[in-house]
Backbone as a ProteinNet text record, in pm:
[ID]
protein_1_A
[PRIMARY]
XXXXXXXXXXXXXXXXXXXXXXXXXXXXXXXXXXXXXXXXXXXXXXXXXXXXXXXXXXXXXXXXXXXXXXXXX
[TERTIARY]
-12175.4	-12093.6	-12127.7	-12259.5	-12299.7	-12265	-12257.8	-12205.9	-12061.6	-11978.8	-11832.4	-11817.8	-11888.5	-11895	-11909.3	-12021.2	-12063.9	-11947.3	-11883.6	-11782.3	-11666.5	-11628.9	-11509.8	-11533.5	-11661.9	-11687.3	-11687.7	-11737.6	-11733.4	-11599.2	-11507.5	-11364	-11292.5	-11322.9	-11257.9	-11292.9	-11431.3	-11466.3	-11430.8	-11437	-11420.9	-11306.8	-11238.5	-11120.8	-11151.6	-11065.1	-11090.8	-11194.5	-11191.5	-11274.3	-11424.3	-11451.2	-11599.9	-11641	-11554	-11600	-11611.7	-11569.9	-11582.9	-11466.5	-11347.6	-11226.7	-11112.8	-11038.8	-10914.5	-10790.7	-10684.4	-10564.6	-10514.7	-10491	-10446.8	-10549.5	-10681.4	-10802	-10814.8	-10848.5	-10873.3	-11027.4	-11049.2	-11177.7	-11248.1	-11382.3	-11455.5	-11403	-11412.3	-11358	-11472.1	-11428.9	-11518.1	-11453.4	-11530.2	-11479.5	-11535	-11443.9	-11486.8	-11453.3	-11529.5	-11490.7	-11365.3	-11277	-11166.9	-11218.4	-11143.9	-11187.3	-11207.5	-11112.9	-11123.6	-11176.3	-11127.6	-11177.1	-11142.6	-11208.5	-11184	-11228.3	-11189.6	-11228.9	-11115.8	-11123.1	-11028.5	-11084.1	-11031.8	-11079.1	-10989.2	-11041.3	-10956.3	-10868.8	-10916.5	-10829.3	-10714.3	-10724.2	-10601	-10473.2	-10499.2	-10406.4	-10387.9	-10418.6	-10391.4	-10237.1	-10213.9	-10083.9	-10027.9	-10098.3	-10061.3	-10128.7	-10077.6	-10149.5	-10238.2	-10371.8	-10462.4	-10524.7	-10502.1	-10570.3	-10689.7	-10801.8	-10917	-10943.4	-10948.5	-10981.6	-11096.4	-11203.2	-11335.2	-11338.5	-11347.5	-11348.8	-11437	-11459.6	-11543.2	-11443.3	-11474.2	-11383.7	-11387.1	-11505.6	-11522.3	-11435.8	-11393.2	-11346	-11195.1	-11146.4	-11007.7	-10910.8	-10947.8	-10869	-10870	-10982.6	-10982.2	-10888.7	-10890.8	-10813.9	-10661.7	-10625.1	-10478.9	-10450.2	-10530.7	-10494.5	-10477	-10578.2	-10562.3	-10441.5	-10401.6	-10285.2	-10157.8	-10147.3	-10040	-10047.2	-10155.9	-10152.9	-10091.8	-10142.3	-10095.4	-9947	-9878.8	-9741.5	-9659.7	-9718.4	-9638.8	-9635.4	-9738.3	-9752.1	-9691.1
16876.6	16876.5	16977.2	17007.6	17108.5	17245	17267.4	17392.3	17411.1	17306.2	17315.2	17336.8	17277.5	17286.9	17442.4	17487	17623.6	17725	17699.6	17767.4	17778	17661.5	17642.3	17705.4	17690.1	17770.2	17907.5	17968.4	18113.1	18151.7	18075.5	18109	18117.3	18002.3	18010	18108.4	18162.3	18262.5	18401.1	18428.9	18568.9	18590.5	18490.7	18504.4	18481.2	18496.8	18474.8	18572.8	18697.8	18793.1	18773.8	18715.1	18682.7	18577.4	18489.9	18366.6	18408.6	18547.2	18591.6	18573.3	18528.3	18514.9	18608.2	18648	18733.1	18636.1	18678	18590	18593.2	18489.4	18488.6	18454.7	18468.4	18442.1	18283.8	18241.1	18094.5	18064.1	17975.6	17944.4	17863.9	17836.6	17741.5	17596.2	17525.4	17380.3	17302.8	17203.1	17109.2	16973.4	16875.2	16736.6	16669.4	16609.7	16532.1	16378.6	16288.8	16152.8	16140.1	16042.8	16016.7	15893.6	15889.9	15800.5	15650.5	15604.9	15457.5	15445.6	15514.1	15507.7	15625.9	15659.7	15769	15900.5	16008.6	16151.8	16236.5	16355.6	16451.4	16577.7	16641.3	16770.7	16878.7	16988.9	17100.5	17150.9	17140.4	17189.6	17111.1	16990.6	16902	16945.6	17043.1	17082	17233.6	17296.2	17437.7	17474.8	17584	17616.5	17559.6	17446.9	17368.4	17421.1	17401	17429.8	17309.1	17327	17221.2	17217.3	17123.6	17117.1	17001.7	17058.6	16977.3	16943.9	16821.4	16776.5	16685.2	16747.7	16668	16604.7	16469.3	16400.3	16272.8	16218.3	16093.4	15976	15859.2	15750.8	15684.9	15710.9	15654.6	15737.8	15852.2	15948.9	15928.5	15870.1	15839	15967.4	16073.3	16198.5	16240.9	16226.5	16269.6	16175.7	16042.7	15961.5	15985.8	16014.3	16053.2	16179.1	16283.3	16412.7	16364.7	16304.1	16262.7	16203	16109.8	16034.2	16121.5	16203.5	16315	16402.8	16452	16540.6	16463.5	16337.2	16265.2	16249.8	16226.8	16194.3	16334.4	16433.9	16553.4	16653.1	16658.4	16756.8	16711.1
18527.5	18413	18304.8	18289.9	18200.1	18247.7	18371.1	18431	18400	18403.9	18379.1	18231.9	18145.1	17997.9	17961.1	18013.8	17981.3	18037.3	18152.8	18200.1	18104.3	18045.5	17962.9	17835.2	17777.6	17653.7	17665.3	17772	17786.8	17811.2	17877.9	17897.1	17765.3	17671.7	17541.1	17448.3	17456	17368.7	17411.9	17540	17587.6	17677.9	17724.9	17808.1	17960.1	18049.5	18185.5	18248	18209.8	18262.6	18247.6	18133.9	18104.5	18195.1	18232.8	18321.6	18462.2	18498.7	18631.9	18711.8	18657.2	18734.6	18655.1	18739.5	18696.4	18713.2	18640.4	18661.9	18808.7	18876.6	19007.1	19103.8	19058	19150.6	19145.4	19277.5	19286.8	19246.7	19155.7	19105.3	19217.4	19195.1	19280.4	19259.3	19364.4	19349.1	19276.9	19204.9	19153.6	19131.2	19126.4	19118.9	18998.9	18922.9	18804.4	18820.7	18757.5	18766.4	18670.9	18702.9	18615.9	18516.2	18410.4	18296.7	18350.4	18424	18472.6	18617.5	18710.3	18844	18924.7	19027.4	19103.6	19069.7	19124.5	19108.2	19114.9	19041.1	19060.1	19100.4	19208	19251.3	19215.3	19169.6	19128.8	19238.9	19362.8	19470.1	19505.1	19457	19470.4	19395.9	19296.7	19204.5	19217.6	19334.3	19343.7	19315.4	19235.5	19218	19081.4	19035.4	18917.6	18801.2	18677.3	18556.2	18537.5	18518.9	18493.3	18346.4	18276.7	18138	18143	18107.1	18094.9	17948.8	17915.1	17782.2	17779.6	17721.9	17713	17566.8	17582.5	17449.3	17453.1	17327.7	17333.6	17302.7	17370.1	17343.2	17193.9	17128.7	17001	16894.7	16931.7	16828.1	16826.6	16707.3	16684.8	16702.8	16653.5	16662.3	16805.5	16879.8	17017.4	17101.2	17083.8	17149	17128.4	17000	16968.1	17041.6	17048.5	17119.2	17269.1	17326.9	17477.9	17502.1	17428.7	17445.6	17433.3	17345.4	17316.3	17436.9	17486.1	17610.5	17739	17746.8	17872.3	17868.5	17747.6	17739.6	17721.4	17664.3	17639.9	17746.3	17823.2	17936.5	18067.6
[MASK]
+++++++++++++++++++++++++++++++++++++++++++++++++++++++++++++++++++++++++

């Protein structure tokens, strides 16, 4: 999980090239636990746009954002 967070932070700060990927390249697969049950693998969504939203369940603003993302995307 820490490795993913570091990847995302470097991606946000410097763009895709700093993270070691170019547009169109396939990143390494990783699996994350879903909020309620199961897991999600990045490779299950090859060709799709994937939005990762890391938040805390006790943060009201975070919950509103997560809800909006789930319904708007």
